[in-house]
C-alpha positions in Angstrom: -0.3 -0.2 -0.1 2.9 2.5 0.6 4.6 1.7 -2.6 0.9 2.3 -4.7 1.0 5.9 -2.6 4.5 6.3 -3.7 3.6 5.7 -7.2 0.7 8.2 -7.2 2.6 10.8 -5.5 5.3 10.4 -8.4 2.5 10.8 -10.8 0.8 13.8 -9.4 4.5 15.5 -9.4 5.0 14.6 -12.6 1.8 15.9 -13.8 2.2 19.1 -11.8 5.7 19.6 -13.4 4.4 19.0 -16.9 1.6 21.4 -16.0 3.9 24.2 -14.9 6.0 23.4 -18.0 3.1 23.8 -20.2 2.1 27.0 -18.5 5.2 28.5 -19.2 5.5 27.3 -22.7 1.7 28.9 -23.1 2.8 31.8 -21.5 6.0 32.5 -23.5 3.4 31.9 -26.8 0.9 34.5 -25.7 3.9 37.0 -25.1 4.9 36.2 -28.5 1.2 36.7 -30.2 0.8 40.3 -28.3 4.3 41.2 -29.6 2.9 40.3 -33.1 -0.3 41.8 -32.6 1.5 45.1 -31.7 3.6 45.2 -34.1 0.9 44.5 -37.1 -0.9 47.4 -35.2 1.4 49.7 -36.0 1.8 48.3 -39.7 -1.8 49.0 -39.9 -1.1 52.7 -38.5 1.4 53.2 -41.0 -0.8 51.8 -43.9 -3.9 53.9 -43.2 -1.5 57.0 -43.3 -0.5 55.8 -46.5 -4.0 55.5 -47.9 -5.0 59.2 -46.4 -2.1 60.4 -48.3 -3.0 58.6 -51.6 -6.6 59.6 -51.0 -5.4 63.4 -50.7 -3.7 63.4 -53.7 -6.5 61.8 -55.9 -8.7 64.4 -54.5 -6.2 67.5 -55.1 -5.1 66.1 -58.7 -4.8 69.2 -61.3 -5.0 71.7 -58.4 -1.9 73.9 -57.8 1.1 73.1 -55.5 3.4 75.0 -53.3 6.8 74.8 -53.0 8.5 74.2 -49.8 9.6 77.3 -50.2 6.3 79.0 -50.4 5.2 77.3 -47.4 8.0 78.3 -45.2 7.2 81.7 -46.6 3.9 81.6 -45.7 4.2 80.2 -42.2 6.9 82.4 -41.4 9.4 79.4 -40.8 13.2 80.5 -41.8 
């Protein structure tokens, strides 16, 4: 009976060790996924900015443009 208890304890210990390792592995994967999501969120922001620029160019196509010097003079920047 004592031997059966020891084996049961060993199985419980191995099971807990496995669960701890599994949990650590899942936490690492979760951190990687969160990092990827943050990176993609930044990329989406860049793509939205690019789309806004393209839309503005399409709306203003054929209209006059200003040189950098003209903008600086208008804003009083030297």
